[in-house]
DOKEZA-56065 format. One record per atom (N, C-alpha, C): residue number from 0; residue in one letter; x, y, z. Coordinates in nm, 3 decimals. Atoms other than C-alpha are relative to their C-alpha. Example, Ala and Ser with C-alpha at 12.3 -4.5 7.8 and 13.67 -1.06 7.14 Angstrom:
! DOKEZA-56065
+-----+------+---------+---------+---------+
|  nr | rest |      c1 |      c2 |      c3 |
+-----+------+---------+---------+---------+
|   0 |    a |   0.089 |  -0.119 |   0.000 |
|   0 |    a |   1.230 |  -0.450 |   0.780 |
|   0 |    a |   0.090 |   0.120 |   0.000 |
|   1 |    s |  -0.082 |  -0.119 |  -0.006 |
|   1 |    s |   1.367 |  -0.106 |   0.714 |
|   1 |    s |  -0.077 |   0.109 |   0.073 |
+-----+------+---------+---------+---------+
//
This chain:
! DOKEZA-56065
+-----+------+---------+---------+---------+
|  nr | rest |      c1 |      c2 |      c3 |
+-----+------+---------+---------+---------+
|   0 |    m |   0.115 |  -0.042 |   0.087 |
|   0 |    m |   2.852 |  -0.152 |  -1.023 |
|   0 |    m |  -0.150 |  -0.028 |   0.048 |
|   1 |    n |   0.111 |   0.055 |  -0.014 |
|   1 |    n |   2.570 |  -0.340 |  -0.942 |
|   1 |    n |  -0.036 |   0.062 |   0.176 |
|   2 |    n |   0.017 |  -0.117 |  -0.143 |
|   2 |    n |   2.624 |  -0.212 |  -0.545 |
|   2 |    n |  -0.073 |   0.112 |   0.018 |
|   3 |    q |   0.037 |  -0.098 |   0.052 |
|   3 |    q |   2.530 |   0.112 |  -0.669 |
|   3 |    q |  -0.149 |  -0.007 |  -0.017 |
|   4 |    w |   0.125 |   0.010 |   0.022 |
|   4 |    w |   2.232 |   0.034 |  -0.834 |
|   4 |    w |  -0.102 |  -0.012 |   0.112 |
|   5 |    q |   0.048 |   0.031 |  -0.092 |
|   5 |    q |   2.098 |  -0.131 |  -0.561 |
|   5 |    q |  -0.041 |   0.083 |   0.140 |
|   6 |    k |   0.057 |  -0.084 |  -0.057 |
|   6 |    k |   2.147 |   0.096 |  -0.313 |
|   6 |    k |  -0.088 |   0.120 |  -0.028 |
|   7 |    k |   0.082 |  -0.080 |   0.087 |
|   7 |    k |   1.988 |   0.337 |  -0.559 |
|   7 |    k |  -0.169 |  -0.021 |  -0.004 |
|   8 |    a |   0.124 |   0.112 |   0.037 |
|   8 |    a |   1.707 |   0.119 |  -0.601 |
|   8 |    a |  -0.042 |   0.034 |   0.199 |
|   9 |    k |   0.025 |  -0.006 |  -0.112 |
|   9 |    k |   1.668 |   0.094 |  -0.208 |
|   9 |    k |  -0.052 |   0.143 |   0.028 |
|  10 |    q |   0.023 |  -0.126 |  -0.055 |
|  10 |    q |   1.690 |   0.454 |  -0.157 |
|  10 |    q |  -0.136 |   0.039 |  -0.072 |
|  11 |    a |   0.104 |  -0.021 |   0.077 |
|  11 |    a |   1.420 |   0.532 |  -0.429 |
|  11 |    a |  -0.133 |  -0.079 |   0.034 |
|  12 |    q |   0.138 |   0.031 |  -0.095 |
|  12 |    q |   1.198 |   0.297 |  -0.255 |
|  12 |    q |  -0.024 |  -0.001 |   0.097 |
|  13 |    k |   0.043 |  -0.099 |  -0.095 |
|  13 |    k |   1.194 |   0.441 |   0.049 |
|  13 |    k |  -0.056 |   0.130 |   0.009 |
|  14 |    e |   0.087 |  -0.116 |   0.021 |
|  14 |    e |   1.120 |   0.747 |  -0.073 |
|  14 |    e |  -0.103 |   0.023 |  -0.084 |
|  15 |    t |   0.096 |  -0.016 |   0.041 |
|  15 |    t |   0.841 |   0.667 |  -0.281 |
|  15 |    t |  -0.092 |  -0.077 |   0.146 |
|  16 |    d |   0.045 |   0.016 |  -0.169 |
|  16 |    d |   0.734 |   0.475 |   0.089 |
|  16 |    d |  -0.050 |   0.131 |   0.042 |
|  17 |    a |   0.068 |  -0.140 |  -0.143 |
|  17 |    a |   0.682 |   0.824 |   0.256 |
|  17 |    a |  -0.012 |   0.043 |  -0.091 |
|  18 |    e |   0.098 |  -0.105 |   0.065 |
|  18 |    e |   0.564 |   1.014 |  -0.036 |
|  18 |    e |  -0.162 |  -0.103 |  -0.017 |
|  19 |    l |   0.107 |   0.058 |  -0.008 |
|  19 |    l |   0.293 |   0.773 |  -0.037 |
|  19 |    l |  -0.079 |  -0.042 |   0.138 |
|  20 |    a |   0.090 |  -0.011 |  -0.152 |
|  20 |    a |   0.208 |   0.752 |   0.382 |
|  20 |    a |  -0.022 |   0.153 |  -0.027 |
|  21 |    h |   0.022 |  -0.157 |   0.030 |
|  21 |    h |   0.235 |   1.165 |   0.291 |
|  21 |    h |  -0.129 |  -0.041 |  -0.043 |
|  22 |    q |   0.125 |   0.004 |   0.100 |
|  22 |    q |  -0.036 |   1.093 |   0.050 |
|  22 |    q |  -0.133 |  -0.033 |   0.062 |
|  23 |    i |   0.137 |   0.042 |  -0.114 |
|  23 |    i |  -0.258 |   0.883 |   0.287 |
|  23 |    i |  -0.042 |   0.085 |   0.068 |
|  24 |    n |   0.017 |  -0.078 |  -0.113 |
|  24 |    n |  -0.215 |   1.122 |   0.540 |
|  24 |    n |  -0.050 |   0.136 |  -0.028 |
|  25 |    e |   0.101 |  -0.110 |   0.074 |
|  25 |    e |  -0.345 |   1.405 |   0.346 |
|  25 |    e |  -0.133 |  -0.044 |   0.018 |
|  26 |    l |   0.193 |   0.024 |  -0.001 |
|  26 |    l |  -0.684 |   1.213 |   0.245 |
|  26 |    l |  -0.029 |  -0.060 |   0.118 |
|  27 |    s |   0.078 |   0.083 |  -0.152 |
|  27 |    s |  -0.753 |   1.027 |   0.571 |
|  27 |    s |   0.017 |   0.034 |   0.095 |
|  28 |    g |  -0.008 |  -0.030 |  -0.134 |
|  28 |    g |  -0.580 |   1.178 |   0.826 |
|  28 |    g |   0.053 |  -0.083 |   0.088 |
|  29 |    f |  -0.110 |   0.087 |  -0.070 |
|  29 |    f |  -0.350 |   0.874 |   0.887 |
|  29 |    f |   0.142 |   0.064 |  -0.008 |
|  30 |    d |  -0.136 |  -0.111 |  -0.002 |
|  30 |    d |  -0.029 |   0.972 |   0.981 |
|  30 |    d |   0.067 |  -0.181 |  -0.051 |
|  31 |    a |  -0.065 |   0.100 |   0.070 |
|  31 |    a |   0.279 |   0.717 |   0.859 |
|  31 |    a |  -0.017 |  -0.133 |   0.152 |
|  32 |    k |   0.000 |   0.086 |  -0.076 |
|  32 |    k |   0.269 |   0.512 |   1.177 |
|  32 |    k |  -0.138 |  -0.068 |   0.023 |
|  33 |    d |   0.154 |   0.119 |   0.030 |
|  33 |    d |  -0.116 |   0.408 |   1.166 |
|  33 |    d |   0.013 |  -0.075 |  -0.124 |
|  34 |    i |  -0.016 |   0.071 |   0.122 |
|  34 |    i |  -0.038 |   0.330 |   0.823 |
|  34 |    i |   0.060 |  -0.161 |   0.035 |
|  35 |    q |  -0.061 |   0.091 |   0.010 |
|  35 |    q |   0.237 |   0.122 |   0.918 |
|  35 |    q |  -0.046 |  -0.091 |   0.089 |
|  36 |    a |   0.043 |   0.073 |  -0.094 |
|  36 |    a |   0.091 |  -0.006 |   1.225 |
|  36 |    a |  -0.131 |  -0.106 |  -0.094 |
|  37 |    l |   0.097 |   0.091 |   0.026 |
|  37 |    l |  -0.231 |  -0.148 |   1.035 |
|  37 |    l |   0.057 |  -0.100 |  -0.158 |
|  38 |    i |  -0.088 |   0.059 |   0.062 |
|  38 |    i |   0.038 |  -0.285 |   0.786 |
|  38 |    i |   0.035 |  -0.143 |   0.042 |
|  39 |    a |  -0.030 |   0.126 |  -0.048 |
|  39 |    a |   0.172 |  -0.499 |   1.027 |
|  39 |    a |  -0.125 |  -0.079 |   0.027 |
|  40 |    e |   0.141 |   0.107 |  -0.050 |
|  40 |    e |  -0.159 |  -0.594 |   1.172 |
|  40 |    e |  -0.045 |  -0.101 |  -0.078 |
|  41 |    n |   0.093 |   0.092 |   0.095 |
|  41 |    n |  -0.276 |  -0.760 |   0.842 |
|  41 |    n |   0.129 |  -0.119 |  -0.017 |
|  42 |    g |  -0.185 |   0.075 |   0.069 |
|  42 |    g |   0.134 |  -0.901 |   0.816 |
|  42 |    g |  -0.013 |  -0.002 |  -0.118 |
|  43 |    m |  -0.057 |  -0.029 |   0.158 |
|  43 |    m |   0.141 |  -0.765 |   0.479 |
|  43 |    m |   0.155 |   0.096 |  -0.010 |
|  44 |    n |  -0.154 |  -0.088 |   0.032 |
|  44 |    n |   0.491 |  -0.580 |   0.339 |
|  44 |    n |  -0.056 |   0.102 |  -0.102 |
|  45 |    t |   0.032 |  -0.129 |   0.094 |
|  45 |    t |   0.502 |  -0.250 |   0.166 |
|  45 |    t |  -0.027 |  -0.017 |  -0.164 |
|  46 |    a |   0.043 |   0.038 |   0.130 |
|  46 |    a |   0.509 |  -0.356 |  -0.150 |
|  46 |    a |  -0.101 |  -0.050 |  -0.002 |
|  47 |    d |   0.148 |   0.063 |   0.002 |
|  47 |    d |   0.171 |  -0.588 |  -0.121 |
|  47 |    d |  -0.053 |   0.109 |   0.009 |
|  48 |    f |   0.065 |  -0.075 |  -0.026 |
|  48 |    f |   0.042 |  -0.262 |  -0.001 |
|  48 |    f |  -0.008 |   0.064 |  -0.105 |
|  49 |    n |  -0.014 |  -0.092 |   0.089 |
|  49 |    n |   0.153 |  -0.062 |  -0.270 |
|  49 |    n |  -0.023 |  -0.056 |  -0.128 |
|  50 |    q |   0.090 |   0.072 |   0.046 |
|  50 |    q |   0.027 |  -0.320 |  -0.464 |
|  50 |    q |  -0.136 |   0.051 |  -0.044 |
|  51 |    l |   0.183 |  -0.009 |  -0.018 |
|  51 |    l |  -0.320 |  -0.295 |  -0.344 |
|  51 |    l |  -0.036 |   0.121 |  -0.055 |
|  52 |    i |   0.058 |  -0.112 |   0.015 |
|  52 |    i |  -0.307 |   0.076 |  -0.358 |
|  52 |    i |  -0.027 |   0.017 |  -0.168 |
|  53 |    k |  -0.017 |  -0.050 |   0.119 |
|  53 |    k |  -0.214 |   0.065 |  -0.741 |
|  53 |    k |  -0.087 |  -0.104 |  -0.065 |
|  54 |    l |   0.059 |   0.057 |   0.057 |
|  54 |    l |  -0.461 |  -0.178 |  -0.791 |
|  54 |    l |  -0.138 |   0.059 |   0.030 |
|  55 |    i |   0.096 |  -0.053 |   0.022 |
|  55 |    i |  -0.733 |   0.031 |  -0.664 |
|  55 |    i |  -0.029 |   0.110 |  -0.063 |
|  56 |    k |   0.014 |  -0.168 |   0.084 |
|  56 |    k |  -0.640 |   0.353 |  -0.849 |
|  56 |    k |  -0.009 |  -0.072 |  -0.122 |
|  57 |    d |  -0.044 |   0.049 |   0.154 |
|  57 |    d |  -0.642 |   0.117 |  -1.165 |
|  57 |    d |  -0.174 |   0.021 |  -0.022 |
|  58 |    q |   0.137 |   0.009 |   0.083 |
|  58 |    q |  -0.927 |   0.288 |  -1.373 |
|  58 |    q |  -0.035 |  -0.089 |  -0.110 |
|  59 |    t |   0.038 |   0.066 |   0.153 |
|  59 |    t |  -0.915 |   0.050 |  -1.655 |
|  59 |    t |  -0.033 |  -0.119 |   0.048 |
|  60 |    k |   0.070 |   0.102 |   0.000 |
|  60 |    k |  -1.039 |  -0.205 |  -1.455 |
|  60 |    k |  -0.134 |  -0.002 |   0.105 |
|  61 |    s |   0.164 |   0.013 |  -0.076 |
|  61 |    s |  -1.423 |  -0.308 |  -1.324 |
|  61 |    s |   0.026 |  -0.030 |   0.135 |
|  62 |    n |  -0.047 |   0.081 |  -0.160 |
|  62 |    n |  -1.460 |  -0.347 |  -0.962 |
|  62 |    n |  -0.013 |  -0.171 |   0.018 |
|  63 |    n |  -0.041 |   0.216 |  -0.079 |
|  63 |    n |  -1.523 |  -0.768 |  -0.981 |
|  63 |    n |   0.093 |   0.018 |  -0.064 |
|  64 |    d |  -0.084 |   0.052 |   0.043 |
|  64 |    d |  -1.180 |  -0.747 |  -1.185 |
|  64 |    d |   0.058 |   0.044 |   0.136 |
|  65 |    k |  -0.058 |   0.004 |  -0.130 |
|  65 |    k |  -1.067 |  -0.612 |  -0.885 |
|  65 |    k |  -0.030 |  -0.024 |   0.147 |
|  66 |    i |   0.001 |   0.142 |  -0.104 |
|  66 |    i |  -1.188 |  -0.815 |  -0.638 |
|  66 |    i |   0.033 |  -0.114 |  -0.064 |
|  67 |    k |  -0.107 |   0.170 |   0.061 |
|  67 |    k |  -1.043 |  -1.115 |  -0.859 |
|  67 |    k |   0.117 |   0.026 |   0.043 |
|  68 |    a |  -0.151 |  -0.069 |  -0.016 |
|  68 |    a |  -0.717 |  -0.895 |  -0.851 |
|  68 |    a |  -0.031 |  -0.024 |   0.145 |
|  69 |    l |  -0.034 |   0.025 |  -0.196 |
|  69 |    l |  -0.746 |  -0.874 |  -0.457 |
|  69 |    l |   0.039 |  -0.141 |   0.038 |
|  70 |    s |  -0.034 |   0.086 |  -0.052 |
|  70 |    s |  -0.758 |  -1.226 |  -0.381 |
|  70 |    s |   0.161 |  -0.069 |  -0.025 |
|  71 |    n |  -0.121 |   0.078 |   0.062 |
|  71 |    n |  -0.383 |  -1.277 |  -0.543 |
|  71 |    n |   0.098 |   0.077 |   0.123 |
|  72 |    i |  -0.065 |  -0.050 |  -0.131 |
|  72 |    i |  -0.260 |  -1.019 |  -0.244 |
|  72 |    i |  -0.050 |  -0.007 |   0.102 |
|  73 |    q |   0.117 |   0.040 |  -0.161 |
|  73 |    q |  -0.240 |  -1.160 |   0.102 |
|  73 |    q |   0.043 |   0.092 |   0.078 |
|  74 |    n |   0.016 |  -0.062 |  -0.107 |
|  74 |    n |  -0.397 |  -1.026 |   0.332 |
|  74 |    n |  -0.084 |   0.111 |  -0.045 |
|  75 |    g |   0.068 |  -0.128 |   0.031 |
|  75 |    g |  -0.523 |  -0.736 |   0.113 |
|  75 |    g |  -0.143 |   0.065 |   0.011 |
|  76 |    l |   0.111 |  -0.034 |  -0.063 |
|  76 |    l |  -0.901 |  -0.744 |   0.211 |
|  76 |    l |  -0.027 |   0.036 |   0.133 |
|  77 |    e |  -0.043 |  -0.025 |  -0.131 |
|  77 |    e |  -0.836 |  -0.778 |   0.528 |
|  77 |    e |   0.052 |   0.169 |   0.061 |
|  78 |    l |  -0.072 |  -0.127 |   0.020 |
|  78 |    l |  -0.627 |  -0.447 |   0.530 |
|  78 |    l |  -0.114 |   0.130 |  -0.029 |
|  79 |    l |   0.094 |  -0.079 |   0.069 |
|  79 |    l |  -0.914 |  -0.293 |   0.310 |
|  79 |    l |  -0.087 |   0.021 |   0.120 |
|  80 |    v |   0.140 |  -0.009 |  -0.110 |
|  80 |    v |  -1.172 |  -0.356 |   0.587 |
|  80 |    v |   0.071 |   0.066 |   0.113 |
|  81 |    g |  -0.094 |  -0.097 |  -0.115 |
|  81 |    g |  -0.929 |  -0.195 |   0.878 |
|  81 |    g |  -0.017 |   0.112 |  -0.043 |
|  82 |    l |  -0.031 |  -0.157 |   0.048 |
|  82 |    l |  -0.872 |   0.107 |   0.668 |
|  82 |    l |  -0.150 |   0.068 |  -0.008 |
|  83 |    v |   0.135 |  -0.056 |  -0.016 |
|  83 |    v |  -1.234 |   0.158 |   0.628 |
|  83 |    v |  -0.047 |   0.007 |   0.109 |
|  84 |    g |   0.005 |  -0.051 |  -0.121 |
|  84 |    g |  -1.285 |   0.074 |   0.943 |
|  84 |    g |   0.010 |   0.138 |   0.097 |
|  85 |    k |  -0.036 |  -0.146 |  -0.052 |
|  85 |    k |  -1.095 |   0.368 |   1.046 |
|  85 |    k |   0.000 |   0.085 |  -0.019 |
|  86 |    l |   0.079 |  -0.120 |   0.066 |
|  86 |    l |  -1.238 |   0.590 |   0.806 |
|  86 |    l |  -0.132 |   0.067 |   0.070 |
|  87 |    i |   0.130 |  -0.022 |  -0.016 |
|  87 |    i |  -1.577 |   0.565 |   0.925 |
|  87 |    i |  -0.068 |  -0.013 |   0.173 |
+-----+------+---------+---------+---------+
//
């Protein structure tokens, strides 16, 4: 039974990652390969990237709170700088 839940959780994570990549592509022109390359380039995993995106979208936090929280995400700032660099 536990194995079935693990399989379903892994499948849900794959679908979530794919949806996130699709949304970023629509907004930025980045495709999934670009996003994965940027994540890998900064030594970040998908879970940390998802946490980073969630933090940025959080409307309840001030920019100062976001900056403090960003320091807890490994390579989060480097990834954001790389992302902004590619957008402009």
